[in-house]
Structures are given as C-alpha cells and as structure tokens.
C-alpha positions in Angstrom: -18.5 30.0 -37.7 -17.0 30.9 -40.7 -20.4 30.4 -42.9 -22.5 32.3 -40.3 -25.7 34.1 -42.6 -24.7 32.0 -45.7 -27.1 29.7 -47.1 -25.9 26.3 -49.0 -28.1 23.9 -51.3 -27.0 20.5 -51.0 -28.7 18.1 -53.5 -28.9 14.5 -52.2 -28.5 15.7 -49.3 -30.6 13.4 -47.2 -27.9 10.1 -46.8 -24.1 9.8 -47.0 -21.9 12.3 -47.9 -24.8 14.7 -48.8 -26.1 14.3 -45.2 -22.2 14.8 -43.7 -21.8 18.1 -45.7 -25.0 19.5 -44.8 -24.3 18.7 -41.1 -20.8 19.9 -41.6 -21.9 23.4 -43.3 -24.7 23.7 -40.7 -22.0 23.5 -38.0 -20.6 26.5 -39.2 -23.1 28.3 -38.9 -24.7 28.3 -42.6 -28.6 28.0 -43.9 -28.7 24.5 -45.4 -31.4 23.6 -47.8 -31.7 19.9 -48.4 -32.4 18.4 -51.5 -33.7 14.3 -51.6 -35.7 12.7 -54.6 -37.1 9.5 -52.7 -36.7 9.5 -48.6 -38.5 11.9 -46.9 -37.9 10.6 -43.7 -34.2 10.5 -44.1 -33.9 14.1 -45.4 -35.8 14.9 -42.2 -33.6 12.8 -40.2 -30.4 15.0 -42.0 -32.1 18.3 -41.2 -32.6 17.5 -37.6 -28.8 16.9 -37.4 -27.9 20.4 -39.1 -30.5 22.1 -36.2 -28.6 19.7 -33.7 -25.6 21.0 -34.7 -26.4 24.9 -34.8 -27.9 25.8 -38.3 -31.2 26.1 -39.7 -32.3 23.1 -42.4 -35.3 23.0 -44.6 -36.0 19.8 -46.6 -37.0 19.7 -50.5 -38.4 17.1 -52.7 -36.9 17.4 -55.9 -35.4 15.2 -59.0 -32.7 17.6 -60.3 -32.7 15.8 -64.4 -35.4 17.7 -64.1 -34.9 21.4 -64.9 -38.5 22.7 -63.1 -37.3 20.9 -59.7 -34.0 22.7 -60.1 -35.5 26.1 -60.5 -38.1 25.1 -57.4 -35.1 24.2 -55.1 -33.0 27.7 -56.0 -36.6 29.2 -55.3 -37.4 27.5 -52.1 -33.8 28.8 -51.0 -34.4 32.2 -52.2 -37.8 32.5 -50.5 -36.8 31.7 -47.3 -33.5 32.9 -46.9 -33.2 35.9 -49.7 -29.9 34.4 -51.0 -28.1 31.4 -52.2 -24.0 31.5 -51.4 -23.1 28.0 -51.8 -24.3 24.8 -53.9 -23.4 21.6 -53.4 -24.0 19.1 -56.4 -23.9 15.5 -55.0 -27.3 14.0 -56.2 -26.1 11.2 -58.5 -27.0 7.7 -59.1 -25.3 4.2 -61.2 -26.2 1.4 -62.8 -23.5 -2.0 -61.9 -22.5 -3.9 -65.0 -19.3 -5.4 -65.5 -17.0 -3.7 -68.1 -16.8 -5.9 -70.5 -20.2 -7.1 -70.5 -21.3 -4.4 -73.4 -24.7 -6.1 -74.2 -25.8 -5.5 -71.0 -25.8 -1.8 -71.2 -27.8 0.0 -73.3 -28.0 3.8 -73.9 -30.8 3.8 -72.0 -28.6 3.7 -68.9 -26.6 6.0 -70.2 -29.0 8.7 -71.1 -30.4 8.2 -67.2 -27.2 8.7 -65.7 -26.3 11.4 -67.7 -29.3 13.2 -66.6 -28.9 12.9 -62.5 -25.1 12.9 -63.1 -24.0 15.5 -65.7 -27.2 17.4 -66.5 -28.7 17.9 -63.2 -25.0 19.6 -61.7 -25.5 21.8 -65.0 -29.3 23.0 -64.3 -29.1 23.6 -60.6 -25.6 25.7 -61.3 -27.9 27.6 -64.0 -30.6 27.9 -61.1 -28.0 29.1 -58.3 -25.8 31.1 -60.6 -27.5 34.4 -61.2 -28.1 35.0 -56.9 -24.5 34.5 -57.1 -23.9 36.9 -59.2 -25.8 39.4 -57.3 -23.9 39.6 -55.0 -20.4 39.2 -56.4 -19.5 36.0 -54.9 -20.3 31.9 -54.9 -18.9 28.8 -54.5 -19.6 25.2 -56.0 -18.8 22.0 -55.2 -19.7 18.9 -57.6 -19.4 15.4 -56.2 -17.8 13.1 -59.0 -15.7 10.3 -58.8 -12.3 8.5 -59.3 -14.2 6.4 -61.9 -14.4 9.6 -63.8 -10.5 10.1 -64.3 -9.2 6.5 -64.0 -12.4 4.4 -65.9 -12.8 2.4 -63.4 -16.2 2.1 -60.9 -19.8 0.6 -61.3 -20.1 0.8 -65.2 -18.8 1.9 -68.1 -21.9 4.7 -68.2 -21.2 5.6 -64.6 -17.6 6.7 -65.7 -18.1 8.3 -68.7 -21.0 10.2 -66.7 -18.5 11.3 -64.0 -15.3 11.8 -66.6 -18.3 14.2 -68.4 -19.2 16.1 -64.9 -15.6 16.7 -64.9 -15.4 18.8 -67.7 -18.2 20.3 -66.5 -16.8 21.5 -63.5 -13.7 23.1 -65.9 -15.7 24.7 -67.8 -18.0 26.2 -65.4 -15.3 27.1 -63.5 -13.3 29.0 -66.3 -16.4 30.7 -67.4 -17.4 32.4 -63.9 -14.4 33.3 -62.6 -13.3 35.0 -60.6 -16.7 35.7 -58.6 -17.7 32.2 -58.2 -15.3 29.4 -57.9 -16.1 25.6 -59.4 -14.5 22.4 -57.8 -15.0 19.2 -57.9 -14.5 16.1 -55.0 -13.7 12.5 -56.8 -14.0 9.9 -54.3 -12.9 6.7 -54.7 -14.8 4.0 -52.2 -16.9 5.5 -49.8 -18.3 3.0 -47.0 -22.2 4.6 -47.2 -25.6 3.6 -47.9 -24.5 2.7 -51.1 -24.1 -0.8 -49.3 -27.5 -0.9 -47.9 -28.1 -4.0 -49.8 -25.1 -6.1 -49.3 -25.3 -8.5 -46.8 -22.3 -7.3 -43.6 -19.9 -10.2 -44.8 -20.0 -8.9 -48.3 -19.3 -5.5 -47.2 -16.7 -7.0 -45.1 -15.2 -8.4 -47.8 -15.0 -5.3 -50.3 -13.7 -3.1 -47.5 -11.1 -5.5 -46.4 -10.0 -6.5 -50.1 -9.6 -2.1 -50.6 -8.1 -1.2 -48.0 -5.1 -4.0 -48.3 -5.0 -2.5 -51.7 -4.9 1.3 -50.9 -1.6 2.9 -50.2 -3.5 4.6 -47.3 -5.0 1.6 -45.9 -8.5 2.5 -45.5 -11.5 3.6 -47.5 -13.6 6.8 -47.2 -16.2 7.7 -45.1 -18.9 10.4 -45.8 -17.3 12.4 -43.2 -13.6 12.5 -45.2 -15.9 13.2 -48.3 -17.4 16.3 -46.5 -14.4 17.7 -45.2 -12.9 18.3 -48.5 -16.4 19.5 -50.1 -16.0 21.8 -46.9 -12.1 23.0 -47.6 -13.6 24.1 -51.5 -16.6 25.9 -49.7 -14.3 27.9 -46.9 -11.0 28.2 -48.6 -9.6 31.8 -49.1 -7.0 30.6 -51.3 -7.6 30.9 -55.0 -8.3 27.8 -55.7 -11.3 26.8 -58.7 -11.4 24.2 -61.5 -9.7 21.6 -59.1 -10.5 18.0 -59.1 -9.9 17.5 -55.6 -9.0 13.4 -55.3 -9.6 11.6 -52.3 -9.5 8.0 -52.6 -6.5 6.7 -49.9 -4.1 6.9 -53.0 -5.4 4.0 -55.5 -5.0 6.2 -58.1 -0.8 5.8 -57.7 -1.8 1.5 -58.4 -1.8 -1.3 -56.9 1.8 -2.2 -56.5 3.7 -2.7 -53.2 6.3 -0.3 -52.5 9.8 -0.9 -52.2 10.8 -1.6 -48.9 12.8 0.5 -46.9 14.5 -2.4 -45.2 15.6 -4.4 -48.3 18.8 -4.2 -49.2 
C-alpha cells in the first residue's frame, strides 16, 4: 500500500470523481476525509466504500466557498489523524448557458462559480499547506476541466473559472516547490452523476455523439479521472505544475484522420 498512514482530504468526495478518488486512496491505505456540501447519504456511502477498500474514512459537511468551512475541514483531519499529506480539490459547480446567449449569463453566475471553483481550492490549499510544510512534503491535485484550456464547456463562466483554476495551479506549484507538488487534471466529458437529471435516451445520445467525435472513441468515467489523480498523488517522478488532460483526445480536433489505406 503506497499511502499507508497518509491522510487525504477530498472535497466534493461523495459522488463521481471525488468518490472514485476517495475509494482508490483508501485502497492504497490512506485515511480519507470526504467533504460534501449537500448529500450526506452519498458521502456516507463513499466512506463505507473506502472502509471496504481497506482504508479509514470520515465525512464532513462544508462549503469550500466559505473560508471557515475550509478551516474546519482541515481541522477535522488534523484532530482525527494528526496530519494532512494529500489534498484533492474536487468540489465544483456550474451553470448551463449557451455561449452566445450573453444576456442569460450574469455577473452573479461568475461570482458563484469562481467562489467554488477558484476561491474554494485556494482556501483549501491555504488551510492544509501549513500541515504539509510541517513535515516537509505534500501533494495537491485540483480537478479542473478541458473547458479551462479550450474555452468550451457548459457556460462561459464555467470555462473562465476553470481557466483561472489552471493558473492558480501553476502559481501554487511555483510558490511551494520543492516540498509540495501542485497539479491539475483536466477531464473532457465524464459520464457521472452530472447526468442524473437527464433521461436515459438523452444520456445515450450525448455519449454516442461524443464517442463518435473523440479519437479514442470513449467518454471518461470517474475512475478514469481518479486513476490520473492517483498518479499525481503517488508518482516519484518530478511532476508539478502539470495540467493533465484526460479527454480521449478531443483537444486534437474533430476532423477524421487520413486513412492509412488510401493511396
């Protein structure tokens, strides 16, 4: 077990990428703090999955857009296990607005998304870095999005917030090297609980269209993204300030490649 005795915090850890990451952390022996904002039942289920995987876990409610909650999450980890070694800033939010409908997207939308998607990771990092500095080591991974690189995504506000998170990742990586590494994963489409309000046929249509356009022919799952996060949390390679794209190759463009069989 690579992470035996280590303590990890996963924000937004009750569902999707967060829950998958928490479970994989536990399977490597980590103690896991699962933060959630609204679904206590989902967080408890994620904690039970962690325990079944071989690790210990606790849940804590908190909204990362509030600094007091971020400090409380860090304190809970310190009180229970005495240290913080790993942080996964996974909590995020969005609004869905077509990019050309400028009148449908307001300043309040930007403020709400930045509060969770940018200020939240900043405040959580600020809350845990002293504990990491105390032992001279730490790993932070931010869950960003391909939208922050390509400018696509569910809304302009979402894309802008993830672009800002990418820049925050680079700045923190530079500021706290070499003891603490800070990286981000930038997923493309992930088939997760985000689609829970869609009808089955709508989900199938979205997935089929995406997989037809993507070079690798598949959408990502939460475990795919968790695999990448685990690499960044455990690798001995000198990796920091990395924006790791996991999108099946969608950023390569949607044009069909030239067939090798053509003359």
